[in-house]
N, C-alpha and C positions, 0 to 999 in steps of 0.2 A: 504494500500500500504506500502511495506517494506521500509527499510532505503534507498535503492537505487531507490525507486519509482517504484517497480514492484509488481505485484500480483502473478500470477502463472507462469510468464515468466521472463526471465532474464532482468535486467535493463541495459540500455546502460550506460557505463561510459562516462564522459565528457573528453574533451581534455585540457590538460595543455600545456603551452609553452614547446617546445622540441627542442633540438639541431638537432635531426635527420632530414634529408631531408624527403620530402614527400614520402609516400609509392607509388611505381610505380603501375599502373594498369596492371594486368597480366592475362593471360589465361593459360591453362594447357595442358595436353596431352590427346589424345583420341578425341572423337567426340565433337565438340564445339557446345554448345547451344547458342541461341541468347542472347546477353548480355542485362542486364537491361539498360534503356536509360541513367541512370546517370553515366554509366561506358563506357569507350572507351578502349577496350583491344588492347594492342600494342605488347605484347610479349607472348611467350610461357613460362609457369612457369618453367619447367625443363630446358629450354634453358637459361632462366635468371639465374637460379642457377648455371648452368654450366659456364656461362660467368662470373658470380661473382667469381667463383673459378679460372677461367683462368686468369682473370685480375691481380690477386695477386700472381701468380706463376712465378718465374724466373725474377723478376724485382722489382723496388722500386717506379714505377710511381704511382700506386694506393694504397691507404690505405683501409683496410678492417675492418669494425666494425659493431656492431649490438647489439642486446639484445633480450631476451625472457622474457616475463612477465607471471607469473602464477597467475590466478585470481580465487579465490574460493567463491566469492560472498560477502565476508566480508573484506578480505585483499588482497593485491597484493604484490607478491614477484618478484624480478627482478635479472636477470643475465646480467651484462654488460661485454662484452668480445671482444677480437680482434683475437689473435692467435688461440684460440680454435674454432673460427668461421669456419675455413676450415674443421675441423673434423666434426662439426655439419652439414655443407653443404654436405659433403660426405655421412653422415648418411641419410639426406633427399633425396639425389639423388638415394640411394639404395632402397627406399621404392617403393612398387607397388601402383600406384594411377590411378584412372579412374574417368571420369566425371559422375556426377549423376544429375538428374533433379528434383527428388522428395524430395526436402529439402527446409526448410524455417527457419527463425531465432528462431521459437518456438522449434526447435530441439536442440538449444544450451543448454548444461548442464555443470555445474561446475564439475571439474576445466576446465577453458579455458586457453589455452596457446597462447599468441600473439607473433608473430615473426616479427622483423624488422631487415633486413640485407641491407647493402649498401657498395658500393665502390665509392671513390672520387679520382679524379685525382689531386694529390698534386702539380703538376706542374702549375696548373691554378691559377692565382692570382686574377682574377676578372671575375666571372661567368657572370656578366651583359654584358660583351663585346663579349660573344660567340653567334654564331648562334644556332638555334634549333638543327641542326645536331651535332654541336660541343658539345652542352650540353648533348646530348644522349651518346656521346662518353666519356664525362668527368664524368658522373654520372650514376649509375645504382643501382636500389634498388628492393628488394623483400619484400612484406608485406602480411601477412596472419594470421589467427587464427585457432587453432585446437581445436575441441571439439568432444568427444565421437565418434572418428573414422572418422571425416570429417575435411578436410582442406579447409577453405574458404578464397579465396584471396581478395585483395582490389578491384578487378574488379567485384566481385560478382560471380565468378566461384566457383563451389564446386566440390571437388574431394574426392572420397572415399579413406580414408587413415587410415586403421585399424592397429594401432600399439600401443606399450607402449610408449607414448610420454614422460612420466617421465623418463624412462630409456634412451630414445633418448637424453635427456638433460643432462645426467650424465657427459659428457665431458666438460660441461660449468662450473662445480664447484659449490660452495656454493652460494645460493641466499641470498639476503638481502631484508628485508621488507621495502617497500616504505612508507614514511610518507607523505600522500597526502589525497585528499578529493574525490578520486574515479574518477579522470578525466585525467588519463595518457595514455590511450590506444586509438589508432586511428581506426584500422580496426574493432575491436570488437564493439566499440560504434556505428560506422556507420552502420555495418551490422545488429546489433540488432535493430536499430531505423528505417532504411530505406531499404525496400525490395520491389522489383517490383514497384518502383517509388511511394511508399506510406509510410508515416510516421506512426509509431506506438507509440502513446503517453504513453502506458503502459511501454515502454522501454526508456522513455525519462525523464529528470529531469525538474520539474516545475521551473518557475521563482522564486517562493518563496524559494524553496530548494536551488536553485543556489545562490541566494543572501545570504542566511543563511550560506551555506558552504564556499562560497568565501570570505565573508566579516565579518558578525556578529560573527561567531564562531572563528574568528581570532582577535577579539577585535576591529574591525573597525565599524564605524557607517556609514550607508548609507540611504539616503532618496530620494524621487522623486525630480527632479530638479526644482528649481525656479529661478536660476541665469542665465540661458541662453535660447535661442530659437534655436531649432534644426529642420531642414527641410531636407527631403529626396531629393537628387539632381539627382542621376543617378545610374544605375547598369549595368555592363557588365559581361562577362564571368570571368573576373579576380577580380573585386572589386566592392564594394558599396561605393558611395560617399555621405556624409552627410555634410551640411553646418551648422556650429555652430556660433551663435552670442552671445556675452557676453552682457547681459542686466542688470548686477548687477553693484555695485559701487566698486567691488574688482576684483582682478585678478583671473583667473581660470587657472588650470594646466592640460595639456593634453600630451599624448605621442603617440608613434607608437604601432601598434599591428594588429592582425587579427580581422576580424569581429566576434562579438559575436551575433549570430542570434537566434531568437526565432520564433516559428510558433504557430498558434492559433488553439485550438480544444475546441469547446463548451465554448467559451469565456475565456479560460484559456491558458496562454503562456507556451510553453515547449522549452527547449534548443535544438537547432539543432547541432548534433555532426559534427565536422569539416570534410570537404571533404579530404580524404587521398591523393587525386591526386594533392593537392596544392604543388607547388614547394618550394624549400628551401627558408627560410627567417629567418634572425636573427635580433633582435632589440636591439639597445643600450638604456639603461635605462636612457633616458634624458627626463626631463619634460619641456614642452614649455609653455610660459605664453601667455594668451589671455586677453588683457586689456579691460576695459569698452568700449562698442560700437564697438569693432572690430569683424570681422568675419573671419572664416577660413574653408576651405574645408578639411574634414578628409576622407582620402582614407583608406578603410579597405578591405583586401583580403577576398574573400568569397568562391567561388567554386560553384558547381552545386546545384541548388534548383529546385525541381519539382513544379508544379503549387500549389498555396496556398497563405494564408495570412501570412505575415512575419513582423518582426520588428528587427532592429539592435539596440543593447543596447549600449548607449554612457555613459561612466562614467568619470567624471572629478574631479580632486582634487580641494578643495575649499581654499587651503592655510592653513587650520587647520589640524594639525597632525591627521592621521588615520580617516579622515572624507572625504567621497565622496558623490557626488550626481549622480543620473542616470536618463536617459530618454530613452524611447522606441520610435524609429522613424519608423513608419509603412510604408510598401509598399506591393505590390501584384505582384506575378509572374504568 
């Protein structure tokens, strides 16, 4: 298996923390196929693109931003842009696209271009106070990846889109190479790993590789937990809750974040790419202390999971610089 954990097929990249809001689940033009059960299509792709363009013309209420990643299997290059986005959207809207059904992630070939576009209502100060309908009006996003003539949206819809995508991106200017460990892309990683409600371990990163890339290669030490007791408490459509009890004689440090979930195949754990439909969330880098004997419920956003065996990874600081301990708290869906 190659550096990204793949054999003959592409490996899913993992997801890093991102300022971008979640990729909206989308549908496209033409005859609509039945969506995979992990997706709920709410919009028409081209209508979403048109609305993104409309919201940022003739006013200052909405800000328009986004980016395109080019992934070649070894590196990732990125365009971060704002004003050029309108020209890019125009170019997308001029393309001829139609639905196809005879496609699967095995047809993904490099280079892959991942698209994340969004508009945000700058007049809104607190999104948490909005109703669901108000949130739809305040925020709109389009997410997809393009590979070898196909545009695959975050909803799992696939459109034939035979174009020179490199030329299409010329309006965005020069790219810069990302310094990361291969987990910056949402749609590409999810589509590669989950298709027709089944995980593909060949396109997923093992727990061992995750820990190596995330911690040990960055000079941190990490080992299995012996300072706390972790128990699975509950799971709903929004989050997983785990109860942590400090059983050591020293303080532990924890923070906020999304769930880091693994699923099991043949006794081995593989990282689950984050659900692109998760709504916006930003975290303040604050460490909270858990003293000896105390317990706390940790809520971790998750998203859709098909039936299977899972575990949420909990990692806590031990108070020693660059040292963490982790635990896998298992549950079944």
